[in-house]
LUMROBA-901616 format. One line per 4 residues: number of its first residue (from 1); their letters; for each residue x, y, z of C-alpha. Coordinates in steps of 0.2 Angstrom, whole numbers, plus 5000, padded with zeros to 4 digits. Layout:
N
NUM> a> X Y Z  ...;
end
This chain:
231
1> mtrh> 5079 3843 4991  5087 3837 4973  5081 3822 4969  5092 3812 4954;
5> ridq> 5087 3794 4943  5096 3781 4953  5104 3777 4937  5111 3793 4933;
9> ilsr> 5117 3793 4950  5128 3779 4947  5134 3782 4930  5138 3801 4935;
13> hgyc> 5151 3797 4950  5157 3782 4940  5152 3767 4948  5144 3760 4930;
17> srge> 5134 3766 4915  5117 3769 4917  5115 3752 4906  5125 3743 4921;
21> srgw> 5115 3751 4934  5099 3738 4931  5111 3722 4935  5118 3731 4951;
25> lkag> 5101 3734 4959  5098 3716 4957  5113 3711 4964  5108 3721 4980;
29> rvri> 5121 3731 4977  5111 3749 4980  5101 3751 4995  5088 3769 4999;
33> gdli> 5093 3768 5016  5088 3752 5022  5077 3745 5006  5086 3737 4991;
37> agdp> 5084 3749 4977  5072 3741 4962  5069 3755 4950  5084 3763 4940;
41> sekv> 5076 3776 4936  5067 3781 4954  5072 3800 4958  5080 3798 4976;
45> aisd> 5088 3811 4986  5110 3807 4986  5113 3803 5005  5096 3793 5005;
49> lrid> 5109 3782 4993  5119 3767 4999  5132 3756 4987  5141 3743 4991;
53> gepv> 5135 3747 5010  5143 3769 5008  5136 3782 5004  5142 3790 4985;
57> dhpe> 5158 3793 4985  5160 3813 4984  5144 3819 4979  5145 3837 4976;
61> gvlv> 5162 3837 4964  5181 3829 4969  5195 3841 4974  5211 3834 4982;
65> mlhk> 5229 3836 4983  5241 3825 4981  5261 3825 4981  5265 3820 4965;
69> pagl> 5282 3810 4964  5294 3811 4947  5290 3800 4933  5275 3802 4933;
73> vcsh> 5263 3813 4919  5249 3824 4921  5240 3818 4904  5227 3807 4903;
77> dgre> 5233 3798 4887  5241 3782 4890  5252 3785 4874  5262 3801 4887;
81> gpni> 5268 3784 4900  5263 3782 4915  5253 3795 4923  5246 3803 4938;
85> ysll> 5229 3796 4940  5238 3779 4943  5237 3785 4962  5220 3788 4965;
89> perw> 5202 3778 4963  5201 3772 4947  5180 3776 4947  5186 3793 4947;
93> lrrn> 5191 3794 4929  5172 3785 4925  5165 3799 4931  5155 3813 4923;
97> ppvt> 5165 3825 4920  5182 3813 4925  5196 3821 4937  5208 3833 4929;
101> svgr> 5222 3840 4934  5223 3858 4939  5235 3864 4926  5251 3851 4924;
105> ldkd> 5267 3848 4934  5281 3842 4919  5285 3821 4924  5301 3828 4932;
109> ttgl> 5294 3840 4941  5285 3834 4958  5275 3844 4973  5258 3849 4974;
113> llvt> 5245 3847 4960  5224 3848 4964  5215 3837 4956  5195 3839 4951;
117> dqgp> 5179 3835 4941  5174 3853 4943  5178 3862 4927  5173 3881 4934;
121> lvqr> 5189 3876 4947  5200 3872 4934  5199 3889 4926  5197 3899 4940;
125> wtsp> 5212 3890 4949  5223 3894 4931  5221 3910 4925  5232 3924 4928;
129> rhkv> 5219 3936 4931  5214 3928 4948  5233 3929 4954  5234 3911 4963;
133> vkry> 5253 3912 4970  5262 3893 4964  5281 3894 4974  5293 3883 4967;
137> eatv> 5311 3877 4975  5322 3873 4962  5341 3869 4960  5350 3874 4943;
141> drdl> 5368 3868 4938  5378 3882 4943  5380 3895 4956  5366 3910 4955;
145> dpdl> 5368 3929 4948  5361 3937 4962  5354 3949 4946  5341 3938 4943;
149> vplf> 5334 3942 4957  5326 3960 4951  5326 3955 4933  5314 3941 4937;
153> asgt> 5301 3957 4947  5302 3967 4934  5290 3960 4922  5302 3961 4905;
157> lrlp> 5309 3944 4908  5303 3936 4886  5303 3919 4883  5307 3913 4869;
161> ddpe> 5294 3912 4854  5281 3920 4869  5275 3936 4864  5272 3944 4880;
165> pclp> 5284 3947 4893  5281 3935 4911  5272 3945 4925  5280 3949 4938;
169> atlt> 5289 3936 4948  5296 3935 4968  5314 3924 4969  5322 3922 4984;
173> ltgd> 5340 3914 4981  5343 3898 4997  5360 3893 4993  5373 3893 4979;
177> rtas> 5362 3884 4967  5347 3883 4976  5329 3898 4975  5312 3899 4977;
181> lelv> 5302 3907 4965  5283 3913 4966  5274 3918 4951  5255 3918 4947;
185> egrf> 5257 3911 4930  5257 3896 4925  5267 3894 4905  5275 3877 4897;
189> hqvr> 5288 3874 4905  5289 3892 4916  5298 3890 4928  5312 3881 4918;
193> rmfa> 5312 3891 4905  5313 3908 4914  5331 3902 4922  5332 3893 4905;
197> crgf> 5335 3914 4896  5351 3917 4908  5357 3899 4903  5353 3890 4922;
201> rvvs> 5346 3873 4920  5336 3869 4932  5339 3851 4938  5328 3847 4951;
205> lhrs> 5311 3856 4953  5298 3855 4967  5282 3865 4970  5279 3865 4988;
209> rfgk> 5263 3879 4987  5245 3881 4978  5241 3897 4985  5236 3895 5003;
213> lelg> 5241 3877 5003  5255 3869 5006  5261 3851 5007  5264 3849 5026;
217> slaa> 5269 3829 5029  5259 3825 5014  5270 3810 5008  5273 3807 4989;
221> gewt> 5262 3797 4981  5248 3802 4992  5234 3814 4990  5221 3822 5005;
225> piea> 5201 3829 5000  5200 3848 5003  5190 3862 5002  5188 3875 4988;
229> gai> 5192 3886 5001  5204 3881 5006  5215 3890 4991;
end
C-alpha cells in the first residue's frame, strides 16, 4: 500500500500548508487510526488518516457534476465577478492542483458542468477528437428557420474569425423559438455564435447533457460526486 508523508497529504488535499501541519498535529486534529499523529514527516496510508475525525476528503481526486446557475463565471479570477467555486468547499481551491471546470459555460448559461482536480480528465473531455457529446437547450429571439437543421449538420458552417468550419451538429427544433443542439466541440461561445451566423440571438441557454450524464433532479447551485466511468 502506498504511503505518503502526513504533511504532504494535508497540503495536497487542501487542509493546510506543510508548514502549518505541525500545528494541526499538536492540536490533536490528525489521527492515524485511533492514535494522535505526532510527526508530520511520518509516512502513512491515506485510508488510515483521520482529520477532525473524518477520512481524507476525496483522496483519489475530486470529480463532481455541478448544476451551474446563471450569474456565475467559471474563472478563478475574482475580478471577473462571482464564480462557480463559491458553490464548492473552499478547501478544494487549496488542493494541489486546485479544482477547475471541464470547459466553461458563460455567465448567462446554466446547466451541467464538471469540476475536477484531475488534469488528464480535463484534457480528455475537452478534446474534440474524443467526441464527447454536449446537449444544449436554446431559446432564440425570433421564429427558427428549419433550414438551420441541415446547415448545422453539414459540417460547413464557419464562425467569424475561425478558420475551420464547425463539426457536424444535431439540431432539433422543439418549438417556434426553442431548439435542442448536440455537438462535440466546445469553441468559445459556440452555440450562441452558430445561431448568430444566421441572425438569431440566443436569449437563454442551458446545457442538459455531457457525455452520458444528465442533470436529472439536481437543483441549480447543487453538486454531486460522480465516477469517471459515468461520462
